[in-house]
N, C-alpha and C positions, 0 to 999 in steps of 0.2 A: 879800238883794241879792246878785247875781252880777255879776262883771265878766269879760269875755273880750276879747281883742284881735281886730280885724278890719282889713281893708284896704278902703278906699273907692276905687273906680276912676273916680269922677266920675258913676257911674250906680248901681252896685250895691255892696253890702257883702259881702265874702268873709271869713267867720270864719277865724281862724288857730288856733282851738282848738275842741274839741267844745262844742256848746251844751248847758248842763247842765239844761235844763228841756224839758218836752214840751208843757205847756199854754200858753195865751195869757198874755202878760206885757206890761205897760207897760214901755217902755225909755227910757233917756236916752242920747243919742248925744253923745259928747265927742270932738272932733278934737284930737289931741295934738301931732302934728308931721307935716309933709309928708314923703313918701318922697324919698330922695336920687335924683338923676338916674340913678346907677348901678343902684339898685334898680328904678326904672321901666324902664330899658333891658332889664334881664335879664327882668323879668316880661313885657314886651311881646314879647321874642324868643321865650320859651318858652310864654307864655300858658296855662300849665297847672300852677301851683304849688299844692300843698296847704299848709295852715297850718303844719305841722311843718317843711316845707322852707323856708318863708319865714322862720321863726324861725332856722333853721340858717344861712341865707344872711345874714341881718342880723347874727348873732353873728360870722360869719367876716369880714364887711366891717368891722364895728366893731373887731375885733381887728387887722386889717391896716391900718386907718387910721393908727394910731400905731406901726406896727411898727418904724420906724427911729429914733424919737425916743430920744435919749439914747445912741445907739450911736456909737462913735468910729470905726468902720471902715465 
């Protein structure tokens, strides 16, 4: 069994990682969480992200989401 992440845009799936198989496979699609509005806005604006860039963007947004928590200044 292999698992990779993908983005579903309402019509198509866009793999965020290389697909590790070449032959025909039965697949199970699991929807884990909706994209945030910020992620959708950025993707719509650029409309040309590859999987690695999407992972980088999500990591940066997650990191910045709680940037000021616990800071006194």
